[in-house]
MIDOSE-1310 file (N, C-alpha, C; in nm, 2 decimals, decimal comma, always signed):
residues 194
mtav	+3,17/+13,14/+8,51/+3,31/+13,17/+8,54/+3,32/+13,20/+8,69; +3,41/+13,13/+8,75/+3,43/+13,15/+8,90/+3,52/+13,27/+8,92; +3,48/+13,35/+9,02/+3,56/+13,47/+9,05/+3,68/+13,43/+9,13; +3,80/+13,49/+9,10/+3,92/+13,46/+9,18/+3,92/+13,54/+9,31
pada	+3,94/+13,48/+9,42/+3,94/+13,55/+9,55/+4,04/+13,67/+9,54; +4,01/+13,78/+9,60/+4,09/+13,90/+9,60/+4,24/+13,87/+9,63; +4,26/+13,80/+9,74/+4,40/+13,77/+9,78/+4,47/+13,68/+9,68; +4,40/+13,59/+9,62/+4,47/+13,51/+9,51/+4,50/+13,59/+9,39
avtd	+4,42/+13,69/+9,35/+4,45/+13,78/+9,24/+4,56/+13,87/+9,27; +4,57/+13,91/+9,40/+4,68/+14,00/+9,44/+4,81/+13,92/+9,44; +4,80/+13,80/+9,49/+4,92/+13,71/+9,50/+4,97/+13,68/+9,36; +4,88/+13,65/+9,26/+4,92/+13,63/+9,12/+4,99/+13,75/+9,06
rlld	+4,94/+13,87/+9,09/+5,00/+13,99/+9,04/+5,14/+14,01/+9,09; +5,15/+13,98/+9,22/+5,29/+14,00/+9,28/+5,38/+13,90/+9,23; +5,34/+13,77/+9,21/+5,43/+13,67/+9,15/+5,46/+13,71/+9,00; +5,37/+13,76/+8,93/+5,40/+13,81/+8,80/+5,50/+13,93/+8,80
glaa	+5,48/+14,01/+8,90/+5,57/+14,13/+8,92/+5,71/+14,08/+8,95; +5,72/+13,98/+9,03/+5,86/+13,92/+9,06/+5,91/+13,86/+8,94; +5,84/+13,78/+8,86/+5,88/+13,72/+8,74/+5,93/+13,82/+8,64; +5,86/+13,93/+8,63/+5,90/+14,04/+8,54/+6,03/+14,10/+8,58
svre	+6,05/+14,12/+8,71/+6,17/+14,18/+8,76/+6,29/+14,09/+8,75; +6,27/+13,96/+8,77/+6,37/+13,86/+8,76/+6,42/+13,86/+8,61; +6,33/+13,86/+8,52/+6,37/+13,86/+8,38/+6,45/+13,99/+8,34; +6,41/+14,10/+8,41/+6,47/+14,23/+8,38/+6,60/+14,25/+8,45
rgyr	+6,61/+14,21/+8,58/+6,73/+14,25/+8,66/+6,80/+14,13/+8,72; +6,73/+14,01/+8,72/+6,79/+13,90/+8,80/+6,73/+13,90/+8,94; +6,73/+13,79/+9,00/+6,67/+13,78/+9,14/+6,75/+13,86/+9,24; +6,88/+13,85/+9,24/+6,97/+13,92/+9,34/+6,95/+14,07/+9,34
dttv	+6,93/+14,12/+9,22/+6,92/+14,27/+9,21/+6,77/+14,32/+9,22; +6,68/+14,23/+9,23/+6,54/+14,26/+9,24/+6,51/+14,30/+9,38; +6,43/+14,41/+9,40/+6,39/+14,46/+9,53/+6,24/+14,44/+9,54; +6,19/+14,46/+9,66/+6,04/+14,46/+9,68/+5,98/+14,57/+9,60
adiv	+6,05/+14,69/+9,59/+6,00/+14,80/+9,52/+5,99/+14,77/+9,37; +6,08/+14,69/+9,32/+6,07/+14,64/+9,18/+5,95/+14,55/+9,16; +5,93/+14,46/+9,25/+5,81/+14,37/+9,24/+5,68/+14,45/+9,24; +5,67/+14,54/+9,33/+5,54/+14,61/+9,34/+5,52/+14,71/+9,23
rhar	+5,63/+14,76/+9,17/+5,62/+14,85/+9,06/+5,56/+14,77/+8,94; +5,62/+14,65/+8,92/+5,57/+14,56/+8,81/+5,42/+14,52/+8,84; +5,39/+14,49/+8,96/+5,26/+14,44/+9,00/+5,16/+14,56/+9,01; +5,21/+14,68/+9,01/+5,12/+14,80/+9,02/+5,04/+14,80/+9,15
tskr	+5,12/+14,78/+9,26/+5,06/+14,77/+9,39/+5,15/+14,84/+9,49; +5,13/+14,82/+9,62/+5,21/+14,88/+9,72/+5,30/+14,78/+9,80; +5,40/+14,84/+9,86/+5,48/+14,75/+9,95/+5,39/+14,69/+10,06; +5,30/+14,77/+10,11/+5,21/+14,73/+10,22/+5,13/+14,60/+10,17
tfye	+5,08/+14,61/+10,05/+5,01/+14,50/+9,99/+5,10/+14,38/+9,97; +5,23/+14,40/+9,93/+5,32/+14,29/+9,92/+5,34/+14,22/+10,06; +5,36/+14,30/+10,16/+5,39/+14,24/+10,29/+5,26/+14,18/+10,36; +5,15/+14,21/+10,30/+5,02/+14,14/+10,35/+5,02/+14,00/+10,29
qfds	+5,09/+13,98/+10,18/+5,09/+13,85/+10,11/+5,21/+13,76/+10,14; +5,33/+13,83/+10,15/+5,46/+13,76/+10,17/+5,54/+13,83/+10,28; +5,61/+13,75/+10,36/+5,69/+13,82/+10,46/+5,83/+13,86/+10,41; +5,86/+13,82/+10,29/+5,99/+13,86/+10,24/+5,99/+13,83/+10,08
kdrc	+6,09/+13,89/+10,02/+6,12/+13,87/+9,88/+6,15/+13,72/+9,86; +6,22/+13,66/+9,95/+6,25/+13,51/+9,93/+6,13/+13,43/+9,94; +6,04/+13,46/+10,02/+5,91/+13,38/+10,03/+5,83/+13,39/+9,90; +5,84/+13,51/+9,84/+5,77/+13,53/+9,71/+5,84/+13,45/+9,61
liel	+5,97/+13,45/+9,60/+6,04/+13,36/+9,51/+6,01/+13,22/+9,52; +6,00/+13,17/+9,65/+5,97/+13,03/+9,67/+5,84/+12,99/+9,62; +5,74/+13,08/+9,63/+5,60/+13,05/+9,58/+5,61/+13,06/+9,43; +5,68/+13,15/+9,37/+5,69/+13,16/+9,22/+5,75/+13,03/+9,17
lrrn	+5,85/+12,99/+9,23/+5,92/+12,87/+9,18/+5,84/+12,74/+9,20; +5,77/+12,73/+9,31/+5,68/+12,62/+9,34/+5,58/+12,61/+9,22; +5,51/+12,72/+9,19/+5,41/+12,72/+9,08/+5,48/+12,69/+8,95; +5,60/+12,74/+8,93/+5,66/+12,72/+8,80/+5,70/+12,57/+8,79
nddl	+5,74/+12,51/+8,89/+5,77/+12,36/+8,89/+5,64/+12,28/+8,86; +5,53/+12,32/+8,93/+5,41/+12,25/+8,90/+5,36/+12,27/+8,76; +5,38/+12,39/+8,70/+5,35/+12,41/+8,56/+5,44/+12,33/+8,47; +5,56/+12,31/+8,50/+5,66/+12,23/+8,42/+5,61/+12,09/+8,42
iaai	+5,58/+12,03/+8,53/+5,53/+11,89/+8,54/+5,40/+11,88/+8,46; +5,31/+11,97/+8,47/+5,18/+11,96/+8,40/+5,20/+11,97/+8,25; +5,30/+12,05/+8,21/+5,33/+12,07/+8,06/+5,39/+11,94/+8,01; +5,48/+11,88/+8,08/+5,54/+11,75/+8,04/+5,43/+11,64/+8,03
laav	+5,35/+11,63/+8,13/+5,25/+11,52/+8,13/+5,15/+11,54/+8,02; +5,11/+11,67/+7,99/+5,02/+11,70/+7,89/+5,08/+11,67/+7,75; +5,21/+11,68/+7,73/+5,27/+11,66/+7,61/+5,30/+11,51/+7,57; +5,29/+11,42/+7,67/+5,33/+11,29/+7,64/+5,21/+11,20/+7,61
dtqa	+5,22/+11,13/+7,50/+5,12/+11,03/+7,45/+5,17/+10,90/+7,51; +5,10/+10,86/+7,62/+5,14/+10,74/+7,69/+5,13/+10,61/+7,61; +5,05/+10,62/+7,50/+5,04/+10,50/+7,41/+5,15/+10,49/+7,30; +5,23/+10,60/+7,29/+5,33/+10,61/+7,18/+5,45/+10,52/+7,22
dwri	+5,53/+10,49/+7,13/+5,66/+10,42/+7,15/+5,74/+10,50/+7,26; +5,81/+10,43/+7,34/+5,88/+10,49/+7,45/+5,98/+10,60/+7,41; +6,05/+10,57/+7,29/+6,14/+10,67/+7,24/+6,07/+10,80/+7,20; +5,95/+10,79/+7,15/+5,88/+10,91/+7,11/+5,84/+10,99/+7,24
qirq	+5,80/+10,91/+7,34/+5,76/+10,97/+7,47/+5,88/+11,05/+7,53; +6,00/+10,99/+7,52/+6,11/+11,07/+7,57/+6,13/+11,20/+7,50; +6,12/+11,19/+7,37/+6,13/+11,32/+7,29/+6,02/+11,42/+7,32; +5,90/+11,37/+7,34/+5,79/+11,46/+7,38/+5,82/+11,52/+7,51
svda	+5,87/+11,44/+7,61/+5,90/+11,50/+7,74/+6,01/+11,60/+7,74; +6,11/+11,57/+7,66/+6,22/+11,67/+7,65/+6,18/+11,79/+7,58; +6,10/+11,78/+7,47/+6,06/+11,90/+7,40/+5,97/+11,99/+7,49; +5,88/+11,92/+7,57/+5,80/+12,00/+7,66/+5,89/+12,07/+7,76
yveh	+5,99/+12,01/+7,82/+6,08/+12,07/+7,91/+6,15/+12,19/+7,85; +6,20/+12,17/+7,73/+6,28/+12,27/+7,66/+6,19/+12,39/+7,63; +6,07/+12,36/+7,59/+5,97/+12,47/+7,56/+5,94/+12,55/+7,69; +5,92/+12,48/+7,80/+5,89/+12,55/+7,92/+6,00/+12,64/+7,97
igar	+6,12/+12,58/+7,97/+6,24/+12,66/+8,02/+6,27/+12,77/+7,92; +6,25/+12,75/+7,79/+6,28/+12,85/+7,69/+6,20/+12,97/+7,71; +6,08/+12,95/+7,76/+5,98/+13,06/+7,78/+6,02/+13,14/+7,91; +6,09/+13,08/+8,00/+6,13/+13,15/+8,12/+6,26/+13,11/+8,17
pait	+6,37/+13,14/+8,09/+6,50/+13,10/+8,14/+6,55/+13,16/+8,27; +6,51/+13,29/+8,29/+6,56/+13,35/+8,41/+6,49/+13,29/+8,54; +6,37/+13,25/+8,52/+6,30/+13,18/+8,64/+6,36/+13,05/+8,66; +6,39/+12,98/+8,55/+6,45/+12,84/+8,57/+6,59/+12,86/+8,63
lswi	+6,67/+12,95/+8,59/+6,80/+12,97/+8,65/+6,78/+13,01/+8,80; +6,68/+13,09/+8,84/+6,66/+13,12/+8,98/+6,63/+12,99/+9,06; +6,55/+12,90/+9,00/+6,52/+12,78/+9,07/+6,65/+12,70/+9,09; +6,74/+12,69/+8,99/+6,85/+12,61/+9,00/+6,96/+12,67/+9,08
reap	+6,98/+12,80/+9,07/+7,10/+12,86/+9,13/+7,06/+12,95/+9,25; +6,95/+13,03/+9,24/+6,92/+13,12/+9,35/+6,85/+13,05/+9,47; +6,76/+12,96/+9,44/+6,68/+12,90/+9,55/+6,77/+12,83/+9,65; +6,87/+12,75/+9,61/+6,96/+12,68/+9,71/+7,03/+12,78/+9,80
alga	+7,06/+12,90/+9,75/+7,13/+13,00/+9,83/+7,04/+13,06/+9,94; +6,91/+13,03/+9,93/+6,81/+13,08/+10,04/+6,82/+12,99/+10,16; +6,90/+12,88/+10,15/+6,92/+12,79/+10,27/+6,79/+12,71/+10,31; +6,77/+12,70/+10,44/+6,67/+12,62/+10,49/+6,53/+12,66/+10,45
aaqp	+6,51/+12,78/+10,42/+6,38/+12,83/+10,38/+6,33/+12,77/+10,24; +6,43/+12,74/+10,16/+6,40/+12,69/+10,02/+6,42/+12,54/+10,02; +6,47/+12,47/+10,12/+6,49/+12,33/+10,11/+6,36/+12,25/+10,09; +6,25/+12,28/+10,15/+6,13/+12,21/+10,12/+6,09/+12,22/+9,97
lhrq	+6,11/+12,34/+9,91/+6,08/+12,36/+9,77/+6,16/+12,27/+9,69; +6,29/+12,27/+9,71/+6,38/+12,18/+9,63/+6,34/+12,03/+9,64; +6,32/+11,99/+9,76/+6,29/+11,85/+9,79/+6,16/+11,82/+9,72; +6,06/+11,90/+9,74/+5,92/+11,88/+9,68/+5,93/+11,87/+9,53
amvk	+6,00/+11,96/+9,47/+6,02/+11,96/+9,33/+6,08/+11,84/+9,28; +6,19/+11,80/+9,34/+6,26/+11,68/+9,29/+6,18/+11,55/+9,31; +6,10/+11,54/+9,42/+6,02/+11,43/+9,45/+5,91/+11,42/+9,34; +5,85/+11,54/+9,31/+5,74/+11,54/+9,21/+5,79/+11,51/+9,07
ltdm	+5,91/+11,56/+9,04/+5,97/+11,53/+8,91/+6,01/+11,38/+8,90; +6,07/+11,33/+9,01/+6,11/+11,19/+9,01/+5,98/+11,10/+9,00; +5,88/+11,13/+9,07/+5,75/+11,05/+9,07/+5,70/+11,06/+8,93; +5,71/+11,17/+8,86/+5,66/+11,19/+8,72/+5,73/+11,09/+8,63
lvtl	+5,86/+11,09/+8,64/+5,94/+11,00/+8,56/+5,91/+10,85/+8,58; +5,89/+10,82/+8,71/+5,86/+10,68/+8,75/+5,72/+10,64/+8,69; +5,63/+10,73/+8,70/+5,49/+10,71/+8,65/+5,49/+10,70/+8,49; +5,57/+10,79/+8,43/+5,57/+10,79/+8,28/+5,63/+10,66/+8,23
tanp	+5,74/+10,61/+8,30/+5,80/+10,49/+8,25/+5,72/+10,36/+8,29; +5,61/+10,38/+8,35/+5,52/+10,26/+8,39/+5,40/+10,26/+8,29; +5,40/+10,34/+8,19/+5,29/+10,35/+8,10/+5,29/+10,25/+7,99; +5,19/+10,23/+7,91/+5,18/+10,13/+7,81/+5,29/+10,13/+7,70
gfrr	+5,33/+10,25/+7,66/+5,44/+10,26/+7,56/+5,57/+10,20/+7,61; +5,60/+10,21/+7,74/+5,72/+10,16/+7,80/+5,70/+10,01/+7,83; +5,58/+9,97/+7,87/+5,56/+9,83/+7,91/+5,56/+9,74/+7,78; +5,51/+9,79/+7,67/+5,51/+9,72/+7,54/+5,66/+9,68/+7,50
agis	+5,75/+9,77/+7,54/+5,89/+9,75/+7,50/+5,96/+9,66/+7,61; +5,89/+9,62/+7,71/+5,94/+9,54/+7,81/+6,03/+9,61/+7,91; +6,00/+9,74/+7,92/+6,08/+9,83/+8,01/+6,01/+9,85/+8,14; +6,08/+9,82/+8,25/+6,03/+9,84/+8,38/+6,03/+9,99/+8,42
pvpa	+5,95/+10,03/+8,51/+5,96/+10,17/+8,56/+6,09/+10,20/+8,61; +6,14/+10,32/+8,58/+6,28/+10,36/+8,63/+6,28/+10,37/+8,78; +6,39/+10,32/+8,84/+6,40/+10,34/+8,99/+6,41/+10,49/+9,02; +6,36/+10,53/+9,13/+6,36/+10,67/+9,17/+6,50/+10,73/+9,17
stal	+6,60/+10,65/+9,22/+6,73/+10,70/+9,23/+6,79/+10,73/+9,09; +6,76/+10,64/+8,99/+6,81/+10,67/+8,85/+6,74/+10,79/+8,79; +6,61/+10,80/+8,82/+6,54/+10,92/+8,77/+6,60/+11,05/+8,83; +6,64/+11,05/+8,96/+6,70/+11,16/+9,02/+6,83/+11,20/+8,96
illg	+6,91/+11,10/+8,92/+7,04/+11,12/+8,86/+7,02/+11,19/+8,72; +6,92/+11,14/+8,64/+6,89/+11,19/+8,51/+6,84/+11,34/+8,53; +6,75/+11,36/+8,62/+6,70/+11,50/+8,64/+6,81/+11,60/+8,69; +6,90/+11,55/+8,77/+7,01/+11,64/+8,82/+7,10/+11,68/+8,71
gire	+7,13/+11,58/+8,62/+7,22/+11,61/+8,51/+7,15/+11,71/+8,41; +7,02/+11,69/+8,38/+6,95/+11,78/+8,29/+6,94/+11,92/+8,36; +6,92/+11,93/+8,49/+6,91/+12,06/+8,55/+7,05/+12,13/+8,54; +7,16/+12,06/+8,57/+7,29/+12,13/+8,56/+7,32/+12,17/+8,42
ltal	+7,29/+12,09/+8,32/+7,31/+12,13/+8,18/+7,23/+12,26/+8,15; +7,10/+12,26/+8,20/+7,02/+12,37/+8,18/+7,08/+12,50/+8,23; +7,13/+12,49/+8,36/+7,18/+12,61/+8,42/+7,31/+12,66/+8,35; +7,39/+12,57/+8,30/+7,51/+12,61/+8,23/+7,48/+12,68/+8,10
lved	+7,38/+12,62/+8,03/+7,34/+12,69/+7,90/+7,28/+12,82/+7,92; +7,19/+12,83/+8,02/+7,13/+12,96/+8,05/+7,23/+13,07/+8,10; +7,32/+13,03/+8,19/+7,42/+13,12/+8,24/+7,51/+13,17/+8,13; +7,54/+13,08/+8,03/+7,63/+13,12/+7,92/+7,55/+13,19/+7,81
ggdv	+7,42/+13,21/+7,82/+7,35/+13,27/+7,72/+7,33/+13,18/+7,60; +7,34/+13,05/+7,61/+7,32/+12,96/+7,50/+7,18/+12,94/+7,47; +7,16/+12,87/+7,36/+7,03/+12,83/+7,31/+6,98/+12,71/+7,39; +6,87/+12,72/+7,46/+6,82/+12,61/+7,55/+6,78/+12,49/+7,46
heia	+6,76/+12,51/+7,33/+6,73/+12,40/+7,25/+6,85/+12,30/+7,24; +6,97/+12,35/+7,27/+7,08/+12,26/+7,27/+7,08/+12,15/+7,38; +6,98/+12,17/+7,47/+6,96/+12,07/+7,58/+6,90/+11,94/+7,52; +6,82/+11,95/+7,42/+6,74/+11,84/+7,37/+6,82/+11,72/+7,33
gpav	+6,92/+11,74/+7,25/+7,00/+11,62/+7,20/+7,06/+11,54/+7,32; +7,14/+11,61/+7,40/+7,20/+11,53/+7,52/+7,09/+11,48/+7,61; +6,98/+11,55/+7,63/+6,88/+11,51/+7,73/+6,81/+11,38/+7,67; +6,78/+11,38/+7,54/+6,72/+11,26/+7,48/+6,81/+11,14/+7,49
aaat	+6,94/+11,17/+7,46/+7,04/+11,06/+7,46/+7,06/+11,00/+7,60; +7,07/+11,09/+7,70/+7,08/+11,04/+7,84/+6,96/+10,97/+7,88; +6,84/+11,02/+7,85/+6,71/+10,96/+7,90/+6,70/+10,82/+7,83; +6,73/+10,82/+7,70/+6,72/+10,69/+7,63/+6,81/+10,58/+7,69
allg	+6,93/+10,62/+7,72/+7,03/+10,53/+7,78/+6,99/+10,49/+7,92; +6,93/+10,58/+8,00/+6,90/+10,54/+8,14/+6,76/+10,48/+8,15; +6,67/+10,52/+8,06/+6,53/+10,47/+8,08/+6,50/+10,35/+7,99; +6,58/+10,33/+7,89/+6,55/+10,22/+7,79/+6,58/+10,08/+7,84
ph	+6,56/+9,98/+7,75/+6,58/+9,84/+7,79/+6,73/+9,82/+7,83; +6,74/+9,73/+7,93/+6,87/+9,69/+7,97/+6,89/+9,54/+7,96
């Protein structure tokens, strides 16, 4: 077993502290004091790792987005029928956001309010998600159906719509599982044979 470097372990604790506070209070009402209380550390330690609460959020969201992509890729059987793959992708997405709706909402609503500091996060996440969809639609299950890989612009339109539906449901306190039906229908229409 490899030991985790001390700074990495501290960073992980602070990110977990931020996540706990976001679930409890929301990002806007979270303070550095809340983060360090949840992380069981000091403000000094916080500022040794991050120069601001916003930078801490950006790192939390970057990791969350990477975890989302990994979860979707792990859930998809690339040999399965393309319609099954769409369902597997959507189910993995819903499971991920259902486990962390407050973090998801922070990514969709709070991060853009951070302005230029969060712009690279948003762009990187959308590029990675778009690339994931292009790659998934180039796999054997899609090829057998005669489906070409989705253009990146179409993937971006699909992702943007699903993100907005996600935000609306989470903001309204709805059941995130309600995303599944419309997301599967939209993905089937946009990614399927034409």
